[in-house]
N, CA, C, O and the ligand as a Tripos MOL2 file, in Angstrom:
@<TRIPOS>MOLECULE
protein
  293   291    74     0     0
PROTEIN
NO_CHARGES

@<TRIPOS>ATOM
      1 N           2.9080   -1.2190  -16.1780 N.3       1 MET1
      2 CA          3.4700   -0.9140  -14.9170 C.3       1 MET1
      3 C           2.7360   -1.6820  -13.8820 C.2       1 MET1
      4 O           1.5050   -1.7010  -13.9070 O.2       1 MET1
      5 N           3.4210   -2.3240  -12.9610 N.am      2 ALA2
      6 CA          2.7660   -3.1460  -11.9090 C.3       2 ALA2
      7 C           2.2010   -2.1810  -10.8700 C.2       2 ALA2
      8 O           2.7630   -1.1440  -10.5180 O.2       2 ALA2
      9 N           1.0590   -2.6220  -10.4280 N.am      3 ARG3
     10 CA          0.4140   -1.8470   -9.2650 C.3       3 ARG3
     11 C           0.2250   -2.8190   -8.1980 C.2       3 ARG3
     12 O          -0.3080   -3.8980   -8.4540 O.2       3 ARG3
     13 N           0.6180   -2.5240   -7.0140 N.am      4 ALA4
     14 CA          0.4160   -3.4240   -5.8620 C.3       4 ALA4
     15 C          -0.9920   -3.3320   -5.3600 C.2       4 ALA4
     16 O          -1.4630   -2.2270   -5.0920 O.2       4 ALA4
     17 N          -1.6740   -4.4070   -5.2210 N.am      5 VAL5
     18 CA         -3.0670   -4.4220   -4.7320 C.3       5 VAL5
     19 C          -3.1300   -5.2930   -3.4420 C.2       5 VAL5
     20 O          -4.2060   -5.3920   -2.8530 O.2       5 VAL5
     21 N          -2.0870   -5.8860   -3.0120 N.am      6 VAL6
     22 CA         -1.9850   -6.5700   -1.7720 C.3       6 VAL6
     23 C          -0.7640   -6.1050   -1.0490 C.2       6 VAL6
     24 O           0.1810   -5.6540   -1.6960 O.2       6 VAL6
     25 N          -0.7260   -6.1850    0.2280 N.am      7 CYS7
     26 CA          0.4020   -5.8470    1.0470 C.3       7 CYS7
     27 C           0.5350   -6.7850    2.2620 C.2       7 CYS7
     28 O          -0.2900   -7.6770    2.4610 O.2       7 CYS7
     29 N           1.4980   -6.5850    3.0010 N.am      8 LEU8
     30 CA          1.6450   -7.2890    4.2700 C.3       8 LEU8
     31 C           1.3430   -6.3990    5.4810 C.2       8 LEU8
     32 O           1.7650   -5.2470    5.5710 O.2       8 LEU8
     33 N           0.5800   -7.0080    6.4140 N.am      9 LEU9
     34 CA          0.3770   -6.2660    7.5800 C.3       9 LEU9
     35 C           0.5950   -7.2830    8.7510 C.2       9 LEU9
     36 O          -0.1400   -8.2640    8.8620 O.2       9 LEU9
     37 N           1.6250   -7.0290    9.6270 N.am     10 ASP10
     38 CA          1.9700   -8.0060   10.6480 C.3      10 ASP10
     39 C           2.2300   -9.3190   10.0120 C.2      10 ASP10
     40 O           1.8130  -10.3210   10.5930 O.2      10 ASP10
     41 N           2.8890   -9.4450    8.8510 N.am     11 GLY11
     42 CA          3.1680  -10.7470    8.2070 C.3      11 GLY11
     43 C           2.0150  -11.4290    7.5620 C.2      11 GLY11
     44 O           2.1340  -12.5740    7.1250 O.2      11 GLY11
     45 N           0.8810  -10.7490    7.4880 N.am     12 LYS12
     46 CA         -0.3340  -11.3070    6.8310 C.3      12 LYS12
     47 C          -0.6310  -10.5840    5.5530 C.2      12 LYS12
     48 O          -0.4570   -9.3670    5.5010 O.2      12 LYS12
     49 N          -1.0660  -11.2530    4.5250 N.am     13 LYS13
     50 CA         -1.3750  -10.6820    3.2470 C.3      13 LYS13
     51 C          -2.8280  -10.0840    3.2960 C.2      13 LYS13
     52 O          -3.7880  -10.7850    3.6170 O.2      13 LYS13
     53 N          -2.9450   -8.7660    2.9670 N.am     14 ILE14
     54 CA         -4.2820   -8.1960    2.8690 C.3      14 ILE14
     55 C          -4.4410   -7.4230    1.5720 C.2      14 ILE14
     56 O          -3.4630   -6.9620    0.9840 O.2      14 ILE14
     57 N          -5.6490   -7.2920    1.1490 N.am     15 ASP15
     58 CA         -5.7870   -6.5280   -0.0930 C.3      15 ASP15
     59 C          -6.0930   -5.0890    0.1810 C.2      15 ASP15
     60 O          -6.3840   -4.7020    1.3130 O.2      15 ASP15
     61 N          -6.0260   -4.3080   -0.8440 N.am     16 VAL16
     62 CA         -6.0180   -2.7820   -0.6660 C.3      16 VAL16
     63 C          -7.3150   -2.2830   -0.0910 C.2      16 VAL16
     64 O          -7.3280   -1.3080    0.6610 O.2      16 VAL16
     65 N          -8.4370   -2.9500   -0.4410 N.am     17 ASN17
     66 CA         -9.7060   -2.5070    0.1890 C.3      17 ASN17
     67 C          -9.7560   -2.7330    1.6170 C.2      17 ASN17
     68 O         -10.2850   -1.9170    2.3700 O.2      17 ASN17
     69 N          -9.2050   -3.8520    2.0350 N.am     18 GLU18
     70 CA         -9.1480   -4.1730    3.4790 C.3      18 GLU18
     71 C          -8.1740   -3.1140    4.1620 C.2      18 GLU18
     72 O          -8.4290   -2.6150    5.2580 O.2      18 GLU18
     73 N          -7.1020   -2.8330    3.4620 N.am     19 ALA19
     74 CA         -6.1340   -1.9450    4.0370 C.3      19 ALA19
     75 C          -6.6820   -0.4750    4.2220 C.2      19 ALA19
     76 O          -6.4040    0.2360    5.1870 O.2      19 ALA19
     77 N          -7.4600   -0.1330    3.2160 N.am     20 LEU20
     78 CA         -8.1420    1.2890    3.2820 C.3      20 LEU20
     79 C          -9.0930    1.2890    4.5130 C.2      20 LEU20
     80 O          -9.1070    2.2700    5.2560 O.2      20 LEU20
     81 N          -9.8230    0.2970    4.7280 N.am     21 GLN21
     82 CA        -10.7060    0.1970    5.8570 C.3      21 GLN21
     83 C          -9.9050    0.3030    7.2360 C.2      21 GLN21
     84 O         -10.2380    1.0660    8.1430 O.2      21 GLN21
     85 N          -8.8680   -0.5110    7.2760 N.am     22 LEU22
     86 CA         -8.0410   -0.5200    8.4770 C.3      22 LEU22
     87 C          -7.4300    0.8090    8.7090 C.2      22 LEU22
     88 O          -7.3050    1.2610    9.8470 O.2      22 LEU22
     89 N          -7.0190    1.4900    7.5640 N.am     23 ARG23
     90 CA         -6.3890    2.7860    7.6860 C.3      23 ARG23
     91 C          -7.3570    3.8040    8.2280 C.2      23 ARG23
     92 O          -7.0380    4.6160    9.0970 O.2      23 ARG23
     93 N          -8.5240    3.7310    7.6960 N.am     24 ASP24
     94 CA         -9.5670    4.7670    8.1840 C.3      24 ASP24
     95 C          -9.9620    4.4960    9.6780 C.2      24 ASP24
     96 O         -10.2580    5.4200   10.4350 O.2      24 ASP24
     97 N          -9.9520    3.2230   10.0510 N.am     25 GLN25
     98 CA        -10.2210    2.8980   11.5100 C.3      25 GLN25
     99 C          -9.0810    3.3890   12.3160 C.2      25 GLN25
    100 O          -9.2850    3.9700   13.3820 O.2      25 GLN25
    101 N          -7.8850    3.1810   11.8520 N.am     26 ALA26
    102 CA         -6.6480    3.5720   12.6430 C.3      26 ALA26
    103 C          -6.6200    5.0680   12.8050 C.2      26 ALA26
    104 O          -6.2780    5.5790   13.8710 O.2      26 ALA26
    105 N          -6.9800    5.7820   11.7420 N.am     27 ARG27
    106 CA         -6.9520    7.2120   11.7720 C.3      27 ARG27
    107 C          -7.6940    7.8330   12.9050 C.2      27 ARG27
    108 O          -7.3030    8.8500   13.4780 O.2      27 ARG27
    109 N          -8.8460    7.1420   13.2240 N.am     28 GLN28
    110 CA         -9.6790    7.6920   14.3630 C.3      28 GLN28
    111 C          -8.9270    7.5300   15.6820 C.2      28 GLN28
    112 O          -9.2210    8.2110   16.6640 O.2      28 GLN28
    113 N          -7.9270    6.5960   15.6890 N.am     29 ARG29
    114 CA         -7.1800    6.3700   16.8950 C.3      29 ARG29
    115 C          -5.8560    7.0860   16.7410 C.2      29 ARG29
    116 O          -4.9670    6.9460   17.5810 O.2      29 ARG29
    117 N          -5.7210    7.8450   15.6830 N.am     30 ALA30
    118 CA         -4.4390    8.5630   15.4740 C.3      30 ALA30
    119 C          -3.2900    7.6970   15.3930 C.2      30 ALA30
    120 O          -2.2230    8.0160   15.9170 O.2      30 ALA30
    121 N          -3.4630    6.5520   14.7240 N.am     31 SER31
    122 CA         -2.3190    5.6800   14.5620 C.3      31 SER31
    123 C          -2.2800    5.3660   13.0480 C.2      31 SER31
    124 O          -3.1180    5.8290   12.2740 O.2      31 SER31
    125 N          -1.2970    4.5810   12.6750 N.am     32 ARG32
    126 CA         -1.1830    4.2570   11.2960 C.3      32 ARG32
    127 C          -0.7760    2.7600   11.1830 C.2      32 ARG32
    128 O           0.1930    2.3480   11.8210 O.2      32 ARG32
    129 N          -1.4640    1.9870   10.4200 N.am     33 PRO33
    130 CA         -1.0640    0.5710   10.1990 C.3      33 PRO33
    131 C           0.2310    0.5110    9.5290 C.2      33 PRO33
    132 O           0.5770    1.3590    8.7070 O.2      33 PRO33
    133 N           0.9910   -0.5460    9.8950 N.am     34 ASN34
    134 CA          2.3160   -0.8060    9.3230 C.3      34 ASN34
    135 C           2.2190   -1.6440    7.9990 C.2      34 ASN34
    136 O           2.5400   -2.8320    7.9750 O.2      34 ASN34
    137 N           1.7850   -1.0020    6.9580 N.am     35 PHE35
    138 CA          1.6930   -1.7630    5.7540 C.3      35 PHE35
    139 C           3.0610   -1.9340    5.0580 C.2      35 PHE35
    140 O           3.8640   -1.0020    5.0310 O.2      35 PHE35
    141 N           3.3020   -3.0650    4.5280 N.am     36 ARG36
    142 CA          4.6050   -3.3970    3.8620 C.3      36 ARG36
    143 C           4.4090   -3.9060    2.6390 C.2      36 ARG36
    144 O           3.4140   -4.5920    2.4080 O.2      36 ARG36
    145 N           5.3530   -3.6300    1.6800 N.am     37 CYS37
    146 CA          5.2490   -4.2210    0.3010 C.3      37 CYS37
    147 C           5.4360   -5.7070    0.4010 C.2      37 CYS37
    148 O           6.2150   -6.1920    1.2210 O.2      37 CYS37
    149 N           4.7330   -6.4220   -0.4210 N.am     38 MET38
    150 CA          4.7960   -7.8340   -0.5320 C.3      38 MET38
    151 C           6.2160   -8.3180   -1.0190 C.2      38 MET38
    152 O           6.7460   -9.3370   -0.5760 O.2      38 MET38
    153 N           6.7470   -7.5510   -1.9100 N.am     39 GLU39
    154 CA          7.9780   -7.9460   -2.5650 C.3      39 GLU39
    155 C           9.2770   -7.5000   -1.7420 C.2      39 GLU39
    156 O          10.1560   -8.3120   -1.4560 O.2      39 GLU39
    157 N           9.3320   -6.1710   -1.3870 N.am     40 CYS40
    158 CA         10.5700   -5.7050   -0.8520 C.3      40 CYS40
    159 C          10.4490   -5.3880    0.6950 C.2      40 CYS40
    160 O          11.4430   -5.1130    1.3670 O.2      40 CYS40
    161 N           9.2080   -5.4410    1.2010 N.am     41 GLU41
    162 CA          8.8590   -5.2060    2.6320 C.3      41 GLU41
    163 C           9.3450   -3.7410    3.0660 C.2      41 GLU41
    164 O           9.6750   -3.4630    4.2180 O.2      41 GLU41
    165 N           9.3450   -2.8640    2.0170 N.am     42 GLU42
    166 CA          9.4650   -1.3800    2.4210 C.3      42 GLU42
    167 C           7.9820   -0.8970    2.8290 C.2      42 GLU42
    168 O           6.9760   -1.4550    2.3910 O.2      42 GLU42
    169 N           7.9530    0.1130    3.6440 N.am     43 PRO43
    170 CA          6.6590    0.6970    3.9810 C.3      43 PRO43
    171 C           5.9090    1.2340    2.6790 C.2      43 PRO43
    172 O           6.4840    1.8730    1.7980 O.2      43 PRO43
    173 N           4.5900    0.9060    2.6660 N.am     44 VAL44
    174 CA          3.7290    1.3900    1.6240 C.3      44 VAL44
    175 C           2.5400    2.1180    2.3120 C.2      44 VAL44
    176 O           2.2690    2.0090    3.5080 O.2      44 VAL44
    177 N           1.8810    2.8580    1.4290 N.am     45 ARG45
    178 CA          0.6200    3.4430    1.9100 C.3      45 ARG45
    179 C          -0.4760    3.0790    0.8570 C.2      45 ARG45
    180 O          -0.2280    2.8610   -0.3290 O.2      45 ARG45
    181 N          -1.7530    3.0370    1.4440 N.am     46 ALA46
    182 CA         -2.7890    2.6580    0.6080 C.3      46 ALA46
    183 C          -3.4430    3.8800   -0.0630 C.2      46 ALA46
    184 O          -3.6440    4.9060    0.5860 O.2      46 ALA46
    185 N          -3.7640    3.7750   -1.3190 N.am     47 HIS47
    186 CA         -4.4530    4.9220   -2.0350 C.3      47 HIS47
    187 C          -5.8540    4.3650   -2.4630 C.2      47 HIS47
    188 O          -6.0350    3.2160   -2.8650 O.2      47 HIS47
    189 N          -6.7960    5.2990   -2.3280 N.am     48 LYS48
    190 CA         -8.1690    4.9160   -2.8750 C.3      48 LYS48
    191 C          -8.1720    5.0080   -4.2990 C.2      48 LYS48
    192 O          -7.2930    5.6410   -4.8840 O.2      48 LYS48
    193 N          -9.1010    4.4200   -4.9040 N.am     49 ALA49
    194 CA         -9.3760    4.5470   -6.3100 C.3      49 ALA49
    195 C          -9.7390    5.9920   -6.6720 C.2      49 ALA49
    196 O         -10.3800    6.6610   -5.8610 O.2      49 ALA49
    197 N          -9.3660    6.4980   -7.8330 N.am     50 GLY50
    198 CA         -9.6710    7.8380   -8.1950 C.3      50 GLY50
    199 C          -8.9390    8.2350   -9.4320 C.2      50 GLY50
    200 O          -7.8670    7.6990   -9.7110 O.2      50 GLY50
    201 N          -9.4940    9.1810  -10.2080 N.am     51 GLY51
    202 CA         -8.7580    9.6650  -11.3590 C.3      51 GLY51
    203 C          -8.4300    8.5870  -12.4330 C.2      51 GLY51
    204 O          -7.4590    8.7080  -13.1810 O.2      51 GLY51
    205 N          -9.2900    7.5180  -12.4750 N.am     52 GLY52
    206 CA         -9.0890    6.5860  -13.4610 C.3      52 GLY52
    207 C          -8.1860    5.3670  -12.9470 C.2      52 GLY52
    208 O          -8.0910    4.3130  -13.5760 O.2      52 GLY52
    209 N          -7.5590    5.6150  -11.7830 N.am     53 ALA53
    210 CA         -6.6460    4.5480  -11.2080 C.3      53 ALA53
    211 C          -7.4420    3.7470  -10.2360 C.2      53 ALA53
    212 O          -8.3070    4.2720   -9.5350 O.2      53 ALA53
    213 N          -7.1520    2.4690  -10.1920 N.am     54 LYS54
    214 CA         -7.7590    1.5780   -9.1650 C.3      54 LYS54
    215 C          -6.9860    1.8620   -7.8190 C.2      54 LYS54
    216 O          -5.8950    2.4330   -7.8000 O.2      54 LYS54
    217 N          -7.6340    1.4240   -6.7200 N.am     55 ALA55
    218 CA         -7.0230    1.4000   -5.4980 C.3      55 ALA55
    219 C          -5.7320    0.6050   -5.5170 C.2      55 ALA55
    220 O          -5.7070   -0.4810   -6.0970 O.2      55 ALA55
    221 N          -4.6360    1.1040   -4.8980 N.am     56 HIS56
    222 CA         -3.4200    0.4230   -4.9200 C.3      56 HIS56
    223 C          -2.4610    0.9120   -3.8410 C.2      56 HIS56
    224 O          -2.7670    1.8920   -3.1620 O.2      56 HIS56
    225 N          -1.4050    0.3170   -3.6740 N.am     57 PHE57
    226 CA         -0.3860    0.7320   -2.6840 C.3      57 PHE57
    227 C           0.7810    1.4290   -3.3980 C.2      57 PHE57
    228 O           1.1710    1.0660   -4.5070 O.2      57 PHE57
    229 N           1.3360    2.4780   -2.6900 N.am     58 GLU58
    230 CA          2.4310    3.0680   -3.1970 C.3      58 GLU58
    231 C           3.6020    3.0910   -2.0300 C.2      58 GLU58
    232 O           3.3370    3.2890   -0.8450 O.2      58 GLU58
    233 N           4.8270    2.8800   -2.4950 N.am     59 HIS59
    234 CA          5.9560    2.9350   -1.5920 C.3      59 HIS59
    235 C           6.0990    4.4060   -1.0210 C.2      59 HIS59
    236 O           5.8960    5.3880   -1.7350 O.2      59 HIS59
    237 N           6.4350    4.4890    0.2170 N.am     60 TYR60
    238 CA          6.7030    5.8330    0.7510 C.3      60 TYR60
    239 C           7.9930    6.4640    0.0520 C.2      60 TYR60
    240 O           8.0500    7.6440   -0.2930 O.2      60 TYR60
    241 N           8.9460    5.6030   -0.1030 N.am     61 SER61
    242 CA         10.0250    6.1350   -1.0010 C.3      61 SER61
    243 C          10.3920    5.0370   -2.0310 C.2      61 SER61
    244 O          10.5500    3.8570   -1.7190 O.2      61 SER61
    245 N          10.5050    5.4930   -3.1890 N.am     62 ARG62
    246 CA         10.6210    4.6900   -4.3380 C.3      62 ARG62
    247 C          11.6930    3.6370   -4.2450 C.2      62 ARG62
    248 O          12.8260    3.9780   -3.9050 O.2      62 ARG62
    249 N          11.4290    2.4460   -4.5090 N.am     63 ASN63
    250 CA         12.5350    1.3770   -4.5180 C.3      63 ASN63
    251 C          12.7220    0.8520   -5.9290 C.2      63 ASN63
    252 O          11.8600    0.1860   -6.5020 O.2      63 ASN63
    253 N          13.9010    1.1850   -6.4630 N.am     64 ARG64
    254 CA         14.1930    0.7600   -7.8300 C.3      64 ARG64
    255 C          14.2600   -0.7190   -8.0200 C.2      64 ARG64
    256 O          14.0210   -1.3020   -9.0770 O.2      64 ARG64
    257 N          14.6260   -1.2910   -6.8370 N.am     65 ASN65
    258 CA         14.8200   -2.7570   -7.0170 C.3      65 ASN65
    259 C          13.5310   -3.5740   -6.8740 C.2      65 ASN65
    260 O          13.5670   -4.8020   -6.9390 O.2      65 ASN65
    261 N          12.3710   -2.8810   -6.6770 N.am     66 CYS66
    262 CA         11.1340   -3.5110   -6.4800 C.3      66 CYS66
    263 C          10.2280   -3.3650   -7.6680 C.2      66 CYS66
    264 O           9.9590   -2.2340   -8.0710 O.2      66 CYS66
    265 N           9.7490   -4.4100   -8.2440 N.am     67 ARG67
    266 CA          8.8950   -4.1730   -9.4210 C.3      67 ARG67
    267 C           7.5250   -3.7060   -9.0650 C.2      67 ARG67
    268 O           6.7580   -3.3900   -9.9740 O.2      67 ARG67
    269 N           7.1430   -3.6330   -7.7820 N.am     68 LEU68
    270 CA          5.9030   -3.0640   -7.3990 C.3      68 LEU68
    271 C           6.0380   -1.5700   -7.0750 C.2      68 LEU68
    272 O           5.0320   -0.9070   -6.8210 O.2      68 LEU68
    273 N           7.2370   -1.0440   -7.0790 N.am     69 SER69
    274 CA          7.3660    0.3750   -6.7660 C.3      69 SER69
    275 C           7.0070    1.1140   -7.9980 C.2      69 SER69
    276 O           7.3150    0.6970   -9.1140 O.2      69 SER69
    277 N           6.3330    2.2490   -7.7850 N.am     70 ASP70
    278 CA          5.8200    3.0340   -8.9520 C.3      70 ASP70
    279 C           6.9390    3.8500   -9.5610 C.2      70 ASP70
    280 O           7.5110    4.7200   -8.9050 O.2      70 ASP70
    281 N           7.2610    3.5600  -10.8550 N.am     71 THR71
    282 CA          8.3110    4.2950  -11.4990 C.3      71 THR71
    283 C           7.8440    5.0530  -12.6670 C.2      71 THR71
    284 O           8.6120    5.5720  -13.4770 O.2      71 THR71
    285 N           6.4760    5.1070  -12.7360 N.am     72 GLY72
    286 CA          5.8070    5.7790  -13.8760 C.3      72 GLY72
    287 C           5.8330    7.2260  -14.0070 C.2      72 GLY72
    288 O           5.4600    7.7660  -15.0480 O.2      72 GLY72
    289 N           6.2840    7.9290  -12.9280 N.am     73 ARG73
    290 CA          6.2150    9.4020  -13.0080 C.3      73 ARG73
    291 C           7.5460   10.0940  -13.2110 C.2      73 ARG73
    292 O           7.5980   11.3220  -13.2910 O.2      73 ARG73
    293 ZN          8.2430   -2.9730   -2.8940 Zn       74 ZN74
@<TRIPOS>BOND
     1     1     2 1
     2     2     3 1
     3     3     4 2
     4     3     5 am
     5     5     6 1
     6     6     7 1
     7     7     8 2
     8     7     9 am
     9     9    10 1
    10    10    11 1
    11    11    12 2
    12    11    13 am
    13    13    14 1
    14    14    15 1
    15    15    16 2
    16    15    17 am
    17    17    18 1
    18    18    19 1
    19    19    20 2
    20    19    21 am
    21    21    22 1
    22    22    23 1
    23    23    24 2
    24    23    25 am
    25    25    26 1
    26    26    27 1
    27    27    28 2
    28    27    29 am
    29    29    30 1
    30    30    31 1
    31    31    32 2
    32    31    33 am
    33    33    34 1
    34    34    35 1
    35    35    36 2
    36    35    37 am
    37    37    38 1
    38    38    39 1
    39    39    40 2
    40    39    41 am
    41    41    42 1
    42    42    43 1
    43    43    44 2
    44    43    45 am
    45    45    46 1
    46    46    47 1
    47    47    48 2
    48    47    49 am
    49    49    50 1
    50    50    51 1
    51    51    52 2
    52    51    53 am
    53    53    54 1
    54    54    55 1
    55    55    56 2
    56    55    57 am
    57    57    58 1
    58    58    59 1
    59    59    60 2
    60    59    61 am
    61    61    62 1
    62    62    63 1
    63    63    64 2
    64    63    65 am
    65    65    66 1
    66    66    67 1
    67    67    68 2
    68    67    69 am
    69    69    70 1
    70    70    71 1
    71    71    72 2
    72    71    73 am
    73    73    74 1
    74    74    75 1
    75    75    76 2
    76    75    77 am
    77    77    78 1
    78    78    79 1
    79    79    80 2
    80    79    81 am
    81    81    82 1
    82    82    83 1
    83    83    84 2
    84    83    85 am
    85    85    86 1
    86    86    87 1
    87    87    88 2
    88    87    89 am
    89    89    90 1
    90    90    91 1
    91    91    92 2
    92    91    93 am
    93    93    94 1
    94    94    95 1
    95    95    96 2
    96    95    97 am
    97    97    98 1
    98    98    99 1
    99    99   100 2
   100    99   101 am
   101   101   102 1
   102   102   103 1
   103   103   104 2
   104   103   105 am
   105   105   106 1
   106   106   107 1
   107   107   108 2
   108   107   109 am
   109   109   110 1
   110   110   111 1
   111   111   112 2
   112   111   113 am
   113   113   114 1
   114   114   115 1
   115   115   116 2
   116   115   117 am
   117   117   118 1
   118   118   119 1
   119   119   120 2
   120   119   121 am
   121   121   122 1
   122   122   123 1
   123   123   124 2
   124   123   125 am
   125   125   126 1
   126   126   127 1
   127   127   128 2
   128   127   129 am
   129   129   130 1
   130   130   131 1
   131   131   132 2
   132   131   133 am
   133   133   134 1
   134   134   135 1
   135   135   136 2
   136   135   137 am
   137   137   138 1
   138   138   139 1
   139   139   140 2
   140   139   141 am
   141   141   142 1
   142   142   143 1
   143   143   144 2
   144   143   145 am
   145   145   146 1
   146   146   147 1
   147   147   148 2
   148   147   149 am
   149   149   150 1
   150   150   151 1
   151   151   152 2
   152   151   153 am
   153   153   154 1
   154   154   155 1
   155   155   156 2
   156   155   157 am
   157   157   158 1
   158   158   159 1
   159   159   160 2
   160   159   161 am
   161   161   162 1
   162   162   163 1
   163   163   164 2
   164   163   165 am
   165   165   166 1
   166   166   167 1
   167   167   168 2
   168   167   169 am
   169   169   170 1
   170   170   171 1
   171   171   172 2
   172   171   173 am
   173   173   174 1
   174   174   175 1
   175   175   176 2
   176   175   177 am
   177   177   178 1
   178   178   179 1
   179   179   180 2
   180   179   181 am
   181   181   182 1
   182   182   183 1
   183   183   184 2
   184   183   185 am
   185   185   186 1
   186   186   187 1
   187   187   188 2
   188   187   189 am
   189   189   190 1
   190   190   191 1
   191   191   192 2
   192   191   193 am
   193   193   194 1
   194   194   195 1
   195   195   196 2
   196   195   197 am
   197   197   198 1
   198   198   199 1
   199   199   200 2
   200   199   201 am
   201   201   202 1
   202   202   203 1
   203   203   204 2
   204   203   205 am
   205   205   206 1
   206   206   207 1
   207   207   208 2
   208   207   209 am
   209   209   210 1
   210   210   211 1
   211   211   212 2
   212   211   213 am
   213   213   214 1
   214   214   215 1
   215   215   216 2
   216   215   217 am
   217   217   218 1
   218   218   219 1
   219   219   220 2
   220   219   221 am
   221   221   222 1
   222   222   223 1
   223   223   224 2
   224   223   225 am
   225   225   226 1
   226   226   227 1
   227   227   228 2
   228   227   229 am
   229   229   230 1
   230   230   231 1
   231   231   232 2
   232   231   233 am
   233   233   234 1
   234   234   235 1
   235   235   236 2
   236   235   237 am
   237   237   238 1
   238   238   239 1
   239   239   240 2
   240   239   241 am
   241   241   242 1
   242   242   243 1
   243   243   244 2
   244   243   245 am
   245   245   246 1
   246   246   247 1
   247   247   248 2
   248   247   249 am
   249   249   250 1
   250   250   251 1
   251   251   252 2
   252   251   253 am
   253   253   254 1
   254   254   255 1
   255   255   256 2
   256   255   257 am
   257   257   258 1
   258   258   259 1
   259   259   260 2
   260   259   261 am
   261   261   262 1
   262   262   263 1
   263   263   264 2
   264   263   265 am
   265   265   266 1
   266   266   267 1
   267   267   268 2
   268   267   269 am
   269   269   270 1
   270   270   271 1
   271   271   272 2
   272   271   273 am
   273   273   274 1
   274   274   275 1
   275   275   276 2
   276   275   277 am
   277   277   278 1
   278   278   279 1
   279   279   280 2
   280   279   281 am
   281   281   282 1
   282   282   283 1
   283   283   284 2
   284   283   285 am
   285   285   286 1
   286   286   287 1
   287   287   288 2
   288   287   289 am
   289   289   290 1
   290   290   291 1
   291   291   292 2
@<TRIPOS>SUBSTRUCTURE
     1 MET1         2 RESIDUE 1 A MET
     2 ALA2         6 RESIDUE 1 A ALA
     3 ARG3        10 RESIDUE 1 A ARG
     4 ALA4        14 RESIDUE 1 A ALA
     5 VAL5        18 RESIDUE 1 A VAL
     6 VAL6        22 RESIDUE 1 A VAL
     7 CYS7        26 RESIDUE 1 A CYS
     8 LEU8        30 RESIDUE 1 A LEU
     9 LEU9        34 RESIDUE 1 A LEU
    10 ASP10       38 RESIDUE 1 A ASP
    11 GLY11       42 RESIDUE 1 A GLY
    12 LYS12       46 RESIDUE 1 A LYS
    13 LYS13       50 RESIDUE 1 A LYS
    14 ILE14       54 RESIDUE 1 A ILE
    15 ASP15       58 RESIDUE 1 A ASP
    16 VAL16       62 RESIDUE 1 A VAL
    17 ASN17       66 RESIDUE 1 A ASN
    18 GLU18       70 RESIDUE 1 A GLU
    19 ALA19       74 RESIDUE 1 A ALA
    20 LEU20       78 RESIDUE 1 A LEU
    21 GLN21       82 RESIDUE 1 A GLN
    22 LEU22       86 RESIDUE 1 A LEU
    23 ARG23       90 RESIDUE 1 A ARG
    24 ASP24       94 RESIDUE 1 A ASP
    25 GLN25       98 RESIDUE 1 A GLN
    26 ALA26      102 RESIDUE 1 A ALA
    27 ARG27      106 RESIDUE 1 A ARG
    28 GLN28      110 RESIDUE 1 A GLN
    29 ARG29      114 RESIDUE 1 A ARG
    30 ALA30      118 RESIDUE 1 A ALA
    31 SER31      122 RESIDUE 1 A SER
    32 ARG32      126 RESIDUE 1 A ARG
    33 PRO33      130 RESIDUE 1 A PRO
    34 ASN34      134 RESIDUE 1 A ASN
    35 PHE35      138 RESIDUE 1 A PHE
    36 ARG36      142 RESIDUE 1 A ARG
    37 CYS37      146 RESIDUE 1 A CYS
    38 MET38      150 RESIDUE 1 A MET
    39 GLU39      154 RESIDUE 1 A GLU
    40 CYS40      158 RESIDUE 1 A CYS
    41 GLU41      162 RESIDUE 1 A GLU
    42 GLU42      166 RESIDUE 1 A GLU
    43 PRO43      170 RESIDUE 1 A PRO
    44 VAL44      174 RESIDUE 1 A VAL
    45 ARG45      178 RESIDUE 1 A ARG
    46 ALA46      182 RESIDUE 1 A ALA
    47 HIS47      186 RESIDUE 1 A HIS
    48 LYS48      190 RESIDUE 1 A LYS
    49 ALA49      194 RESIDUE 1 A ALA
    50 GLY50      198 RESIDUE 1 A GLY
    51 GLY51      202 RESIDUE 1 A GLY
    52 GLY52      206 RESIDUE 1 A GLY
    53 ALA53      210 RESIDUE 1 A ALA
    54 LYS54      214 RESIDUE 1 A LYS
    55 ALA55      218 RESIDUE 1 A ALA
    56 HIS56      222 RESIDUE 1 A HIS
    57 PHE57      226 RESIDUE 1 A PHE
    58 GLU58      230 RESIDUE 1 A GLU
    59 HIS59      234 RESIDUE 1 A HIS
    60 TYR60      238 RESIDUE 1 A TYR
    61 SER61      242 RESIDUE 1 A SER
    62 ARG62      246 RESIDUE 1 A ARG
    63 ASN63      250 RESIDUE 1 A ASN
    64 ARG64      254 RESIDUE 1 A ARG
    65 ASN65      258 RESIDUE 1 A ASN
    66 CYS66      262 RESIDUE 1 A CYS
    67 ARG67      266 RESIDUE 1 A ARG
    68 LEU68      270 RESIDUE 1 A LEU
    69 SER69      274 RESIDUE 1 A SER
    70 ASP70      278 RESIDUE 1 A ASP
    71 THR71      282 RESIDUE 1 A THR
    72 GLY72      286 RESIDUE 1 A GLY
    73 ARG73      290 RESIDUE 1 A ARG
    74 ZN74       293 GROUP 0 **** ****
């Protein structure tokens, strides 16, 4: 299963660790960065590593047409 570890933010490619930092900074300003899937450009959110999984992005709503969308559950 593909896991997205990069995304687009304002048209720029960033990796998940960078995204997590930006998200935490944004949270203090009560805002949310507009992360987008590299492949389908649907909104995604950054997840920290945990429970055996590496940090990655997940789509807010699953996109069957995107191979980076998590269909494993
Ligand atoms: Zn996607």
